[in-house]
LUMBA-284938 format. One record per residue (C-alpha): residue number from 1; chain; x, y, z. Coordinates in steps of 0.1 Angstrom, whole numbers, plus 5000, padded with zeros to 4 digits. Example, Ala and Ser with C-alpha at 12.3 -4.5 7.8 and 13.67 -1.06 7.14 Angstrom:
REC    n  chain     u     v     w
REC    1      A  5123  4955  5078
REC    2      A  5137  4989  5071
REM end
This chain:
REC    n  chain     u     v     w
REC    1      A  9282  5066  0210
REC    2      A  9258  5053  0183
REC    3      A  9269  5018  0192
REC    4      A  9262  5025  0229
REC    5      A  9228  5040  0220
REC    6      A  9218  5009  0199
REC    7      A  9227  4984  0225
REC    8      A  9214  5005  0254
REC    9      A  9180  5010  0238
REC   10      A  9178  4973  0232
REC   11      A  9180  4968  0269
REC   12      A  9151  4992  0278
REC   13      A  9114  4985  0279
REC   14      A  9088  5011  0286
REC   15      A  9059  5007  0310
REC   16      A  9031  5029  0323
REC   17      A  9035  5024  0360
REC   18      A  9062  5032  0386
REC   19      A  9066  5024  0422
REC   20      A  9068  5053  0448
REC   21      A  9103  5040  0457
REC   22      A  9115  5042  0421
REC   23      A  9098  5075  0416
REC   24      A  9115  5091  0446
REC   25      A  9148  5074  0437
REC   26      A  9148  5090  0402
REC   27      A  9138  5124  0416
REC   28      A  9167  5123  0441
REC   29      A  9191  5110  0414
REC   30      A  9187  5143  0395
REC   31      A  9188  5165  0425
REC   32      A  9151  5169  0432
REC   33      A  9134  5163  0466
REC   34      A  9116  5131  0474
REC   35      A  9080  5133  0485
REC   36      A  9063  5115  0514
REC   37      A  9052  5081  0502
REC   38      A  9014  5088  0506
REC   39      A  9016  5121  0487
REC   40      A  9038  5107  0459
REC   41      A  9013  5078  0455
REC   42      A  8984  5103  0452
REC   43      A  9002  5122  0426
REC   44      A  9011  5091  0406
REC   45      A  8975  5078  0408
REC   46      A  8962  5111  0395
REC   47      A  8986  5112  0365
REC   48      A  8970  5110  0331
REC   49      A  9000  5090  0319
REC   50      A  9032  5076  0333
REC   51      A  9061  5064  0312
REC   52      A  9089  5046  0330
REC   53      A  9120  5031  0314
REC   54      A  9130  4997  0328
REC   55      A  9165  4983  0322
REC   56      A  9168  4946  0315
REC   57      A  9184  4942  0349
REC   58      A  9151  4953  0365
REC   59      A  9161  4989  0375
REC   60      A  9138  5018  0366
REC   61      A  9162  5042  0349
REC   62      A  9139  5069  0336
REC   63      A  9104  5084  0339
REC   64      A  9081  5112  0330
REC   65      A  9044  5118  0335
REC   66      A  9015  5139  0322
REC   67      A  8991  5157  0345
REC   68      A  8961  5169  0326
REC   69      A  8927  5186  0331
REC   70      A  8914  5164  0303
REC   71      A  8904  5194  0282
REC   72      A  8927  5222  0273
REC   73      A  8959  5219  0295
REC   74      A  8985  5192  0299
REC   75      A  9016  5195  0321
REC   76      A  9046  5173  0316
REC   77      A  9064  5167  0348
REC   78      A  9091  5146  0365
REC   79      A  9111  5140  0333
REC   80      A  9142  5122  0348
REC   81      A  9168  5097  0336
REC   82      A  9195  5083  0359
REC   83      A  9227  5102  0352
REC   84      A  9246  5071  0341
REC   85      A  9220  5064  0314
REC   86      A  9218  5099  0299
REC   87      A  9228  5104  0263
REC   88      A  9216  5070  0252
REC   89      A  9182  5081  0238
REC   90      A  9161  5071  0268
REC   91      A  9148  5106  0276
REC   92      A  9140  5111  0239
REC   93      A  9121  5079  0238
REC   94      A  9101  5088  0269
REC   95      A  9093  5123  0257
REC   96      A  9082  5109  0223
REC   97      A  9058  5086  0240
REC   98      A  9045  5115  0261
REC   99      A  9041  5137  0230
REC  100      A  9024  5109  0211
REC  101      A  8999  5105  0240
REC  102      A  8991  5142  0242
REC  103      A  8987  5143  0204
REC  104      A  8964  5113  0205
REC  105      A  8939  5133  0227
REC  106      A  8936  5161  0201
REC  107      A  8904  5165  0181
REC  108      A  8899  5184  0149
REC  109      A  8904  5222  0153
REC  110      A  8914  5217  0189
REC  111      A  8945  5228  0209
REC  112      A  8960  5216  0242
REC  113      A  8982  5241  0260
REC  114      A  9012  5218  0269
REC  115      A  9037  5231  0294
REC  116      A  9067  5219  0313
REC  117      A  9094  5234  0335
REC  118      A  9128  5225  0321
REC  119      A  9157  5220  0345
REC  120      A  9184  5246  0340
REC  121      A  9205  5239  0309
REC  122      A  9181  5213  0295
REC  123      A  9160  5237  0274
REC  124      A  9175  5227  0241
REC  125      A  9164  5191  0247
REC  126      A  9128  5202  0249
REC  127      A  9131  5226  0220
REC  128      A  9135  5195  0198
REC  129      A  9100  5186  0207
REC  130      A  9086  5221  0198
REC  131      A  9087  5238  0232
REC  132      A  9098  5274  0233
REC  133      A  9122  5288  0259
REC  134      A  9107  5316  0279
REC  135      A  9108  5345  0282
REC  136      A  9101  5357  0247
REC  137      A  9087  5389  0232
REC  138      A  9052  5374  0237
REC  139      A  9056  5353  0269
REC  140      A  9070  5361  0303
REC  141      A  9093  5338  0323
REC  142      A  9078  5306  0337
REC  143      A  9072  5309  0374
REC  144      A  9067  5285  0403
REC  145      A  9066  5283  0441
REC  146      A  9067  5255  0467
REC  147      A  9040  5257  0493
REC  148      A  9046  5239  0526
REC  149      A  9026  5234  0557
REC  150      A  9048  5231  0588
REC  151      A  9035  5215  0620
REM end
């Protein structure tokens, strides 16, 4: 596996942009819904940071993005790696770039509340970056809802 990781990582470059097509493809590859193109583009345009992993064959094989208020809160979203590329260190490299970016925005005696919603069973991956799994004695469970307008 270490040999695979070495060679695979040598075939990956990281960029700070992603097409809507690749964004939706990666979302669908991990079982998430795709978004309408115009809405996806708005979301991508309003991201504080996008990190996309590009394979040497031209495919986008992983991504993540940061959504931030620029002050005290940063949300890490859309962390996804194509299933056939998992376990090779791509997700770790993407997350490290995301965490480096958020840390670069810190000032002395300043905190940023950094949150994410881990996919079920992926919590230990994020624990390695310092995230705590909720609920705890001090924090309740994370919560979410999808809002939808039907015509």
